[in-house]
PABA-664086 format. One record per residue: residue number from 0; y, z, x of N, C-alpha, C in turn; residue in three letters. Coordinates in steps of 0.05 Angstrom, whole numbers, plus 5000, padded with zeros to 4 digits. Atoms other than C-alpha are relative to their C-alpha. Example, Ala and Ser with C-alpha at 12.3 -4.5 7.8 and 13.67 -1.06 7.14 Angstrom:
<atoms>
ATOM, 0, 4976, 5000, 5018, 4910, 5156, 5246, 5024, 5000, 5018, ALA .
ATOM, 1, 4976, 4999, 4984, 4979, 5143, 5273, 5022, 5014, 4985, SER .
</atoms>
This chain:
<atoms>
ATOM, 0, 4977, 4989, 5013, 3500, 7432, 4860, 5021, 5007, 5021, MET .
ATOM, 1, 4978, 4995, 4982, 3568, 7437, 4893, 5009, 5029, 4999, GLN .
ATOM, 2, 4989, 4973, 5000, 3595, 7505, 4915, 5027, 5000, 4986, PRO .
ATOM, 3, 4975, 4998, 5014, 3653, 7528, 4872, 5019, 5021, 5012, LYS .
ATOM, 4, 4984, 4978, 4989, 3678, 7588, 4912, 5022, 4988, 5018, SER .
ATOM, 5, 4978, 5009, 4983, 3747, 7575, 4943, 4995, 5007, 5029, PRO .
ATOM, 6, 5004, 4992, 4973, 3725, 7613, 5005, 4980, 4981, 5014, SER .
ATOM, 7, 5018, 5019, 4989, 3668, 7564, 5015, 5013, 4973, 5004, ILE .
ATOM, 8, 4986, 5026, 4998, 3710, 7502, 5001, 5022, 5000, 5021, LEU .
ATOM, 9, 4979, 4999, 4979, 3765, 7526, 5048, 4988, 5004, 5028, GLU .
ATOM, 10, 5013, 4995, 4974, 3716, 7544, 5104, 4992, 4974, 5013, CYS .
ATOM, 11, 5009, 5024, 4986, 3705, 7491, 5157, 4969, 4997, 5000, PRO .
ATOM, 12, 5029, 5002, 5001, 3631, 7508, 5157, 4991, 4990, 4973, VAL .
ATOM, 13, 5006, 5009, 5027, 3627, 7499, 5082, 5005, 4970, 4996, GLY .
ATOM, 14, 4993, 5029, 5002, 3662, 7431, 5087, 4981, 4984, 5017, ARG .
ATOM, 15, 5019, 5015, 4983, 3616, 7410, 5144, 4973, 4998, 4986, ALA .
ATOM, 16, 5026, 5000, 5014, 3554, 7429, 5104, 5002, 4980, 4977, VAL .
ATOM, 17, 4996, 5019, 5021, 3582, 7388, 5046, 4996, 4972, 5010, GLU .
ATOM, 18, 5002, 5027, 4989, 3585, 7327, 5092, 4973, 4994, 5011, THR .
ATOM, 19, 5025, 5007, 4985, 3521, 7332, 5133, 4978, 5021, 4997, VAL .
ATOM, 20, 5019, 4978, 5002, 3483, 7394, 5110, 4973, 4993, 4988, GLY .
ATOM, 21, 5025, 5008, 5011, 3429, 7358, 5073, 4982, 4989, 5023, GLU .
ATOM, 22, 5016, 5004, 4976, 3370, 7352, 5121, 4996, 4971, 5006, TRP .
ATOM, 23, 5003, 5028, 4994, 3360, 7277, 5113, 5024, 4989, 5015, TRP .
ATOM, 24, 4975, 5009, 4987, 3433, 7266, 5133, 4999, 5006, 5030, SER .
ATOM, 25, 5001, 4992, 4972, 3423, 7304, 5198, 4980, 4983, 5015, ILE .
ATOM, 26, 5021, 5016, 4987, 3359, 7266, 5214, 5009, 4970, 5003, LEU .
ATOM, 27, 4989, 5027, 4998, 3394, 7199, 5199, 5020, 4999, 5023, ILE .
ATOM, 28, 4981, 4999, 4977, 3450, 7219, 5247, 4985, 5002, 5026, LEU .
ATOM, 29, 5017, 4998, 4975, 3398, 7240, 5299, 4990, 4973, 5008, ARG .
ATOM, 30, 5010, 5027, 4993, 3367, 7171, 5295, 5022, 4981, 5008, ASP .
ATOM, 31, 4977, 5017, 4992, 3435, 7137, 5298, 5008, 5007, 5029, ALA .
ATOM, 32, 4993, 4993, 4972, 3450, 7176, 5362, 4980, 4988, 5020, PHE .
ATOM, 33, 5021, 5011, 4983, 3385, 7148, 5389, 4999, 4969, 4998, GLN .
ATOM, 34, 4998, 5029, 5000, 3406, 7077, 5373, 4994, 4985, 4974, GLY .
ATOM, 35, 5006, 5014, 5026, 3384, 7062, 5301, 5026, 4993, 4987, ALA .
ATOM, 36, 4976, 5009, 5015, 3435, 7022, 5261, 4992, 4986, 4974, THR .
ATOM, 37, 5008, 5015, 5023, 3395, 6984, 5209, 4983, 5016, 4981, LYS .
ATOM, 38, 5014, 4986, 5021, 3366, 7007, 5143, 4970, 5001, 5007, PHE .
ATOM, 39, 5029, 5000, 4994, 3295, 6986, 5164, 4993, 5018, 5023, ASP .
ATOM, 40, 5005, 4982, 4977, 3301, 7024, 5230, 4999, 5029, 4991, GLU .
ATOM, 41, 5000, 4973, 5010, 3320, 7088, 5194, 4975, 5005, 4982, PHE .
ATOM, 42, 5022, 4997, 5018, 3267, 7077, 5141, 4973, 5004, 5015, SER .
ATOM, 43, 5025, 4999, 4985, 3211, 7065, 5191, 4998, 5026, 5016, GLN .
ATOM, 44, 5000, 4976, 4984, 3231, 7123, 5236, 4996, 5026, 4984, SER .
ATOM, 45, 5000, 4976, 5016, 3240, 7174, 5181, 4978, 5002, 4979, LEU .
ATOM, 46, 5020, 5000, 5022, 3188, 7153, 5129, 5013, 5009, 4974, GLY .
ATOM, 47, 4984, 4991, 5023, 3242, 7165, 5077, 4999, 4979, 4978, ILE .
ATOM, 48, 5000, 5018, 5023, 3240, 7135, 5007, 5026, 4983, 5001, ALA .
ATOM, 49, 4976, 5018, 4999, 3288, 7074, 5003, 5023, 5010, 4983, PRO .
ATOM, 50, 4978, 4992, 5017, 3328, 7103, 4945, 5014, 5025, 5012, ASN .
ATOM, 51, 4988, 4976, 4988, 3340, 7169, 4982, 5016, 4991, 5025, ILE .
ATOM, 52, 4986, 5011, 4977, 3358, 7131, 5046, 5026, 4986, 4992, LEU .
ATOM, 53, 4976, 5014, 5010, 3407, 7087, 5007, 5022, 5020, 4993, SER .
ATOM, 54, 4980, 4979, 5008, 3441, 7149, 4977, 5012, 5014, 5024, ARG .
ATOM, 55, 4991, 4984, 4977, 3445, 7186, 5043, 5019, 4982, 5017, ARG .
ATOM, 56, 4983, 5018, 4985, 3473, 7125, 5080, 5027, 4995, 4986, LEU .
ATOM, 57, 4975, 5004, 5015, 3524, 7113, 5024, 5018, 5025, 5003, ALA .
ATOM, 58, 4984, 4975, 4997, 3546, 7187, 5028, 5012, 5002, 5028, HIS .
ATOM, 59, 4990, 4998, 4973, 3551, 7186, 5103, 5022, 4979, 5006, LEU .
ATOM, 60, 4979, 5021, 4997, 3592, 7121, 5099, 5025, 5009, 4985, THR .
ATOM, 61, 4977, 4990, 5015, 3638, 7149, 5044, 5014, 5023, 5013, GLU .
ATOM, 62, 4988, 4977, 4987, 3649, 7212, 5084, 5010, 4994, 5028, SER .
ATOM, 63, 4988, 5008, 4974, 3669, 7173, 5146, 4983, 5003, 5024, GLY .
ATOM, 64, 5018, 4997, 4977, 3608, 7183, 5190, 4990, 4973, 5010, MET .
ATOM, 65, 5008, 5027, 4993, 3588, 7110, 5189, 5020, 4980, 4990, PHE .
ATOM, 66, 4987, 5024, 5010, 3623, 7043, 5182, 4978, 4981, 4995, VAL .
ATOM, 67, 5020, 5020, 5007, 3581, 6992, 5146, 5010, 4973, 5008, ARG .
ATOM, 68, 4991, 5026, 4990, 3584, 6925, 5181, 4978, 4979, 4995, ARG .
ATOM, 69, 5019, 5022, 5006, 3552, 6860, 5159, 4991, 4987, 5026, ARG .
ATOM, 70, 5010, 5014, 4976, 3507, 6829, 5213, 4985, 4975, 4993, TYR .
ATOM, 71, 5014, 5024, 5009, 3473, 6775, 5171, 5011, 4992, 4973, HIS .
ATOM, 72, 4987, 5010, 5024, 3503, 6731, 5117, 4980, 4995, 4977, GLU .
ATOM, 73, 5019, 5007, 5022, 3443, 6704, 5077, 4972, 5007, 5008, ARG .
ATOM, 74, 4988, 4982, 5019, 3414, 6748, 5054, 5019, 5020, 5014, PRO .
ATOM, 75, 4981, 4981, 4987, 3470, 6799, 5066, 4985, 5024, 5010, PRO .
ATOM, 76, 5012, 4977, 4987, 3447, 6852, 5115, 5022, 5015, 5014, ARG .
ATOM, 77, 4980, 4983, 4988, 3487, 6911, 5141, 4988, 5019, 5020, TYR .
ATOM, 78, 5007, 4979, 4981, 3484, 6958, 5199, 5020, 5023, 4997, GLU .
ATOM, 79, 4984, 4976, 5003, 3511, 7028, 5201, 5008, 5009, 5028, TYR .
ATOM, 80, 4990, 4995, 4973, 3556, 7041, 5261, 5013, 5028, 5000, VAL .
ATOM, 81, 4988, 4973, 4998, 3574, 7112, 5282, 5030, 4998, 5004, LEU .
ATOM, 82, 4971, 4998, 4996, 3648, 7130, 5277, 5005, 5022, 5020, THR .
ATOM, 83, 4993, 4978, 4982, 3685, 7177, 5323, 4994, 5027, 4987, GLU .
ATOM, 84, 5006, 4975, 5015, 3677, 7231, 5269, 4970, 5006, 5003, LYS .
ATOM, 85, 5029, 4995, 4997, 3601, 7222, 5273, 4993, 5006, 5029, ALA .
ATOM, 86, 5006, 4994, 4972, 3600, 7220, 5349, 5009, 5029, 5007, ARG .
ATOM, 87, 4992, 4972, 4996, 3637, 7287, 5347, 4980, 5020, 4990, ASP .
ATOM, 88, 5021, 4983, 5011, 3577, 7314, 5309, 4976, 5003, 5020, PHE .
ATOM, 89, 5022, 5000, 4981, 3531, 7300, 5369, 4994, 5028, 5012, PHE .
ATOM, 90, 5006, 4973, 4990, 3540, 7370, 5399, 4986, 5018, 4980, PRO .
ATOM, 91, 5014, 4984, 5020, 3515, 7400, 5334, 4971, 4994, 5001, VAL .
ATOM, 92, 5028, 5008, 4998, 3451, 7360, 5339, 4988, 5011, 5026, VAL .
ATOM, 93, 5009, 4989, 4974, 3445, 7381, 5412, 4994, 5030, 4997, VAL .
ATOM, 94, 5005, 4971, 5005, 3452, 7454, 5391, 4975, 5005, 4984, ALA .
ATOM, 95, 5025, 4998, 5016, 3398, 7445, 5338, 4975, 4995, 5017, LEU .
ATOM, 96, 5023, 5007, 4983, 3352, 7412, 5389, 4994, 5024, 5019, LEU .
ATOM, 97, 5004, 4978, 4981, 3363, 7469, 5439, 4989, 5025, 4986, ALA .
ATOM, 98, 5010, 4977, 5016, 3353, 7523, 5386, 4971, 4995, 4992, TRP .
ATOM, 99, 5028, 5006, 5008, 3290, 7488, 5360, 4981, 5002, 5023, GLY .
ATOM, 100, 5017, 4997, 4977, 3261, 7483, 5430, 4996, 5029, 5008, ASN .
ATOM, 101, 5002, 4972, 4992, 3276, 7556, 5444, 4984, 5016, 4981, ARG .
ATOM, 102, 5012, 4982, 5020, 3251, 7586, 5379, 4977, 4988, 4984, HIS .
ATOM, 103, 5020, 5012, 5018, 3205, 7536, 5344, 4980, 4982, 5015, LEU .
ATOM, 104, 5019, 5016, 4985, 3164, 7504, 5400, 4982, 5018, 5017, ALA .
ATOM, 105, 5016, 4981, 4985, 3113, 7557, 5419, 4981, 4988, 5021, PRO .
ATOM, 106, 5018, 5013, 4981, 3068, 7507, 5455, 5015, 4982, 5020, LYS .
ATOM, 107, 4984, 5016, 4982, 3126, 7474, 5492, 5016, 4978, 4986, GLY .
ATOM, 108, 4981, 5020, 5012, 3181, 7423, 5479, 4988, 4973, 4999, GLU .
ATOM, 109, 5009, 5027, 5002, 3164, 7355, 5453, 5022, 4980, 5006, SER .
ATOM, 110, 4977, 5017, 4993, 3234, 7328, 5464, 5019, 5018, 5017, ILE .
ATOM, 111, 4981, 4986, 4983, 3282, 7348, 5519, 5025, 4982, 5004, VAL .
ATOM, 112, 4976, 5015, 4995, 3354, 7326, 5525, 5005, 4999, 5030, LEU .
ATOM, 113, 4997, 5003, 4971, 3367, 7298, 5595, 5024, 4984, 5007, ALA .
ATOM, 114, 4977, 5015, 4989, 3423, 7270, 5638, 4992, 4971, 5001, ASN .
ATOM, 115, 5006, 5028, 5001, 3426, 7195, 5628, 4997, 4988, 5029, ARG .
ATOM, 116, 5001, 5013, 4973, 3437, 7180, 5703, 4976, 5008, 5017, SER .
ATOM, 117, 5022, 4992, 4982, 3381, 7221, 5734, 4977, 5014, 4985, ASP .
ATOM, 118, 5021, 4988, 5017, 3338, 7247, 5675, 4995, 5029, 5005, ALA .
ATOM, 119, 5001, 4971, 4996, 3351, 7319, 5696, 5003, 5013, 4972, ARG .
ATOM, 120, 4997, 4987, 5026, 3339, 7362, 5634, 5025, 5017, 4998, PRO .
ATOM, 121, 4977, 4984, 5006, 3401, 7393, 5604, 4991, 5027, 4990, PHE .
ATOM, 122, 5003, 4973, 5013, 3406, 7467, 5585, 5025, 5004, 4984, ASP .
ATOM, 123, 4975, 5000, 5016, 3456, 7461, 5528, 5009, 5029, 4992, PRO .
ATOM, 124, 4988, 4975, 5010, 3503, 7519, 5513, 5028, 4992, 4989, ILE .
ATOM, 125, 4974, 5005, 5011, 3568, 7522, 5474, 5020, 5017, 5017, VAL .
ATOM, 126, 4981, 4986, 4983, 3627, 7539, 5518, 5029, 4996, 4990, VAL .
ATOM, 127, 4972, 5002, 5006, 3701, 7551, 5511, 5012, 4979, 5019, ASP .
ATOM, 128, 4988, 5021, 4984, 3739, 7490, 5535, 5020, 5009, 5020, GLY .
ATOM, 129, 4979, 4990, 4982, 3793, 7532, 5568, 4989, 5013, 5025, ALA .
ATOM, 130, 5010, 4987, 4976, 3751, 7575, 5614, 4971, 4995, 5005, ASP .
ATOM, 131, 5028, 5009, 4996, 3681, 7543, 5607, 4980, 5023, 4998, MET .
ATOM, 132, 5019, 4977, 5004, 3650, 7611, 5589, 4984, 4995, 4974, ARG .
ATOM, 133, 5016, 5003, 5024, 3593, 7612, 5538, 5013, 5015, 4977, PRO .
ATOM, 134, 4991, 4987, 5024, 3614, 7628, 5467, 4975, 5013, 4987, ILE .
ATOM, 135, 5023, 4985, 5011, 3567, 7682, 5439, 5010, 5017, 4977, THR .
ATOM, 136, 4994, 4982, 5021, 3564, 7728, 5380, 5015, 5024, 5010, LEU .
ATOM, 137, 4988, 4976, 4988, 3585, 7785, 5426, 5029, 4996, 5008, ALA .
ATOM, 138, 4972, 5003, 4991, 3650, 7753, 5449, 5017, 4983, 4981, ASN .
ATOM, 139, 4986, 5017, 5018, 3671, 7713, 5388, 5008, 5015, 4974, ALA .
ATOM, 140, 4991, 4989, 5025, 3710, 7732, 5326, 5014, 4978, 4984, VAL .
ATOM, 141, 4987, 5019, 5017, 3734, 7691, 5267, 5026, 5012, 4990, VAL .
ATOM, 142, 4974, 4991, 5010, 3808, 7698, 5251, 5013, 4978, 4983, VAL .
ATOM, 143, 4988, 5021, 5017, 3851, 7663, 5199, 5016, 4980, 5017, PRO .
ATOM, 144, 4984, 5021, 4988, 3881, 7597, 5220, 5027, 4998, 4987, GLY .
ATOM, 145, 4973, 5002, 5011, 3953, 7577, 5206, 5001, 4990, 4971, PRO .
ATOM, 146, 5000, 5010, 5028, 3933, 7543, 5140, 4982, 5017, 4981, ARG .
ATOM, 147, 5018, 4983, 5017, 3888, 7600, 5114, 5016, 5010, 4976, ALA .
ATOM, 148, 4988, 4990, 5025, 3902, 7619, 5042, 5000, 5031, 5001, SER .
ATOM, 149, 5000, 4971, 5003, 3916, 7691, 5022, 4971, 5010, 4996, ARG .
ATOM, 150, 5027, 4992, 5005, 3845, 7695, 4995, 4982, 4999, 5025, GLY .
ATOM, 151, 5016, 5003, 4976, 3815, 7670, 5060, 5007, 5023, 5020, MET .
ATOM, 152, 4992, 4978, 4982, 3856, 7720, 5100, 4988, 5027, 4991, ARG .
ATOM, 153, 5012, 4975, 5011, 3832, 7776, 5054, 4970, 5001, 5006, LYS .
ATOM, 154, 5028, 5001, 4995, 3760, 7753, 5060, 4993, 5005, 5029, ARG .
ATOM, 155, 5006, 4996, 4971, 3761, 7749, 5136, 5007, 5028, 5009, LEU .
ATOM, 156, 4993, 4973, 4994, 3796, 7816, 5140, 4979, 5020, 4991, GLY .
ATOM, 157, 5020, 4981, 5011, 3740, 7848, 5100, 4973, 4997, 5013, SER .
ATOM, 158, 5026, 5003, 4987, 3683, 7822, 5143, 4997, 5018, 5024, LEU .
ATOM, 159, 5004, 4980, 4979, 3658, 7879, 5186, 4993, 4987, 5027, LYS .
ATOM, 160, 5009, 5012, 4975, 3624, 7835, 5238, 5022, 4983, 5013, ALA .
ATOM, 161, 4979, 5017, 4989, 3687, 7793, 5247, 5024, 5016, 5008, MET .
ATOM, 162, 4978, 4983, 4992, 3733, 7851, 5259, 4998, 5003, 5031, ASN .
ATOM, 163, 5001, 4999, 4970, 3752, 7848, 5334, 4993, 5028, 5011, PRO .
ATOM, 164, 5005, 4973, 4990, 3744, 7924, 5339, 4971, 5009, 4995, ALA .
ATOM, 165, 5028, 4992, 5006, 3672, 7924, 5314, 4981, 4982, 5015, VAL .
ATOM, 166, 5020, 5015, 4986, 3614, 7903, 5358, 4980, 4987, 4981, ALA .
ATOM, 167, 5019, 5013, 5018, 3566, 7853, 5326, 4974, 5015, 4999, PRO .
ATOM, 168, 5027, 4988, 5003, 3499, 7877, 5300, 4982, 4991, 5022, ALA .
ATOM, 169, 5020, 5007, 4979, 3446, 7880, 5353, 5011, 5002, 5028, GLY .
ATOM, 170, 4989, 4997, 4972, 3494, 7890, 5412, 5004, 5029, 5007, ASP .
</atoms>
């Protein structure tokens, strides 16, 4: 069921979840980042039912995450090529991997993201592009953007944790 609240539909997080929030979509993108492009590759890797995979690939294509490109004429076969929009989603998958390794791998990591040139494990963090400092709950606040509606401005103004004068919970 689609969210109906204007504050959810106007929120970039809400719109992102609409595009890739379903867990199969994120796993399909994860596999695409690892080189999968063909239906059979996704199917074999994920163990997903063909009808669900077809729907998820169609949705990701319609939403601009993949371009569908024919690679075989008879019978017609297609591959799914990542778009720039999808490649921009890679840091989200990196953040999920790092969070999962930190909090959901009590016996140790089964997958580690590493530097392509020397296989040195990365320690991913989200940083501000201007000063390269980590972005944390303690130093971040959400403020209305230039296109925020009156309702969004009111909503953000009412959020205690997002008020710059209020320290986040737990700090």
